[in-house]
C-alpha positions in Angstrom: -12.1 3.3 -7.0 -11.1 -0.3 -6.5 -9.2 -1.9 -3.6 -6.9 0.2 -1.4 -5.3 -0.1 2.0 -5.3 3.0 4.3 -3.6 3.7 7.6 -4.2 7.0 9.2 -4.4 9.1 12.4 -5.2 12.8 13.0 -1.9 14.0 11.5 -0.8 11.5 8.9 -2.3 9.1 6.3 -0.6 6.3 4.4 -2.5 4.9 1.4 -1.5 2.0 -0.8 -3.5 1.3 -4.0 -3.4 0.3 -7.7 -3.0 3.5 -9.6 -4.2 2.0 -12.9 -7.3 0.7 -11.2 -8.0 4.1 -9.7 -7.6 5.8 -13.1 -9.9 3.2 -14.7 -12.6 3.9 -12.1 -12.2 7.7 -11.6 -10.4 9.1 -14.6 -11.9 12.1 -16.4 -9.3 13.4 -18.8 -8.7 12.2 -22.4 -5.3 10.7 -21.3 -6.9 8.9 -18.4 -9.7 7.5 -20.7 -7.0 6.2 -23.0 -5.1 4.6 -20.1 -8.3 3.1 -18.8 -9.2 1.6 -22.2 -5.7 0.0 -22.6 -5.8 -1.3 -19.0 -9.2 -3.0 -19.4 -7.9 -4.7 -22.6 -5.0 -6.1 -20.7 -2.3 -4.1 -22.6 -0.2 -3.3 -19.6 2.3 -6.0 -18.6 3.2 -4.3 -15.3 1.0 -2.6 -12.7 1.4 0.8 -11.0 1.2 0.5 -7.3 1.0 3.9 -5.5 2.1 4.4 -2.0 1.1 7.9 -0.8 2.0 9.6 2.5 0.0 12.7 3.5 1.0 14.9 6.4 -2.2 16.8 7.3 -1.4 19.4 9.9 1.0 22.4 9.7 2.4 21.6 13.2 3.2 18.1 12.0 4.8 19.4 8.8 6.9 21.8 10.8 7.9 19.1 13.3 8.9 16.7 10.5 10.9 19.2 8.4 12.8 20.5 11.4 14.4 17.1 11.7 16.1 17.7 8.3 16.6 21.4 8.1 18.9 22.8 10.8 18.2 26.2 12.4 14.6 26.4 11.6 11.5 25.2 13.5 8.5 26.4 11.6 7.1 28.3 8.5 9.0 26.3 6.0 8.7 27.2 2.3 7.6 24.9 -0.6 11.2 24.9 -1.9 12.5 23.7 1.5 9.9 21.0 1.6 10.6 19.8 -1.9 13.4 17.3 -1.2 13.5 13.8 -2.7 15.7 12.6 0.2 13.2 13.9 2.8 10.2 12.3 1.0 12.0 9.0 0.6 13.0 8.9 4.3 9.5 9.8 5.5 7.5 7.4 3.4 9.9 4.5 4.3 9.6 5.3 8.0 5.8 5.4 7.7 5.7 2.1 5.8 7.9 0.4 8.3 6.0 1.6 11.3 2.7 0.3 9.8 4.3 -3.1 8.9 6.3 -3.6 12.1 9.8 -3.5 10.6 12.0 -6.5 11.7 9.1 -9.0 12.1 8.2 -9.6 8.5 9.7 -13.1 8.8 6.8 -14.1 11.0 4.5 -13.9 8.0 6.6 -16.7 6.4 6.9 -18.7 9.6 3.1 -18.5 10.0 2.6 -20.3 6.7 4.6 -23.3 7.7 2.9 -26.6 8.7 3.0 -26.9 12.4 5.5 -29.8 12.5 8.0 -27.8 10.4 7.5 -24.7 12.4 8.1 -26.5 15.7 11.2 -28.2 14.3 12.7 -24.9 13.2 12.0 -23.2 16.5 13.3 -26.1 18.6 16.5 -26.4 16.6 17.4 -22.7 16.6 16.2 -21.4 20.0 17.7 -23.2 23.0 15.8 -21.2 25.7 12.5 -23.0 26.3 10.6 -19.8 27.3 11.8 -17.9 24.2 11.1 -20.9 22.0 7.5 -20.9 23.2 7.0 -17.1 22.6 8.3 -17.3 19.0 6.2 -20.4 18.4 3.1 -18.7 19.8 3.7 -15.5 17.8 3.7 -17.5 14.5 0.3 -18.9 15.5 -1.1 -15.5 16.6 -0.1 -14.1 13.2 -2.4 -16.6 11.6 -5.3 -15.6 14.0 -5.1 -11.8 14.3 -2.4 -10.6 11.9 1.2 -9.4 12.2 0.6 -5.9 13.7 -1.8 -7.0 16.3 0.4 -9.9 17.4 3.5 -7.6 17.9 1.4 -5.1 19.8 0.2 -7.8 22.1 3.9 -8.8 22.7 5.0 -5.2 23.2 2.5 -4.7 26.0 4.1 -7.5 28.0 7.9 -7.1 27.4 10.5 -4.4 27.3 11.8 -2.9 24.0 15.1 -4.8 24.5 13.3 -8.1 24.8 11.2 -7.3 21.8 14.4 -6.6 19.8 15.8 -10.0 21.0 12.8 -11.7 19.5 13.2 -9.9 16.3 16.8 -11.3 16.1 15.5 -14.8 16.8 12.9 -14.6 14.0 15.7 -13.5 11.7 17.9 -16.3 12.8 15.2 -18.8 12.0 15.1 -17.6 8.4 18.8 -17.0 7.8 19.2 -20.2 5.8 15.6 -20.5 4.9 14.5 -22.0 1.6 10.8 -21.2 2.1 9.2 -20.6 -1.2 7.5 -17.5 0.1 10.8 -15.7 0.7 11.1 -14.4 -2.9 7.4 -13.3 -3.0 7.1 -11.6 0.4 5.2 -8.4 -0.5 6.2 -6.5 2.7 9.9 -7.3 2.1 9.6 -6.5 -1.6 7.9 -3.1 -1.1 10.3 -2.2 1.7 13.3 -2.8 -0.6 11.7 -0.9 -3.4 11.1 2.1 -1.2 14.8 2.3 -0.4 15.7 2.5 -4.1 12.9 4.3 -5.9 13.2 7.7 -7.5 10.3 10.1 -6.8 8.6 11.3 -10.0 7.2 14.8 -10.1 5.6 16.8 -12.9 8.1 18.9 -14.9 5.9 22.0 -14.3 6.5 21.6 -10.5 9.9 23.3 -10.9 8.2 26.3 -12.6 5.8 26.5 -9.6 8.8 26.6 -7.3 10.5 29.3 -9.3 7.4 31.4 -9.3 6.9 31.0 -5.6 10.5 32.0 -5.0 10.1 35.1 -7.1 6.9 36.1 -5.3 8.6 35.8 -1.9 11.5 38.0 -3.2 8.9 40.7 -4.2 7.3 40.6 -0.8 
């Protein structure tokens, strides 16, 4: 397999990777071999990025589904778990937790030349202490990345203060003409995850029907 990004703990895993690259490296069927051949020849004009959320423990599955299905706490059926609205909500939540929703603008600010960054911060934020924190955050993103920078801040301030800094970062970019705005991958993927339609094999409905009939027999 080629490049992929994976975030995981003992109960969940979020993986982001190029599906065409994965098929090219690991495909075994005739269809996959055909796709791989076309891919290597550059016949595909668009890629196929896959974002996959796995919930790995029954207790975690029960806890998650109980949020959406009233009156039931455990032992959910496959039919109950098969919900596009649930899957869309969960994968969006997982993605935003990993990428620290609300602070994506810091990635763009961190790319500014220092003089431009300082000018924007000084003009928009009147409180000197708050100005210094936002300016420092942009520099920390360059050094250690977005997630680590926000975790450092979170350890020193309350959640209310953290949210105030989120709003200040947004205000810095409200009239922004930064060339990166239209090519911010985090913002792009976040918007796509709000609008996409899950694709499942047609045979999956047959599996669900068979499972329902088996439960009726029992």
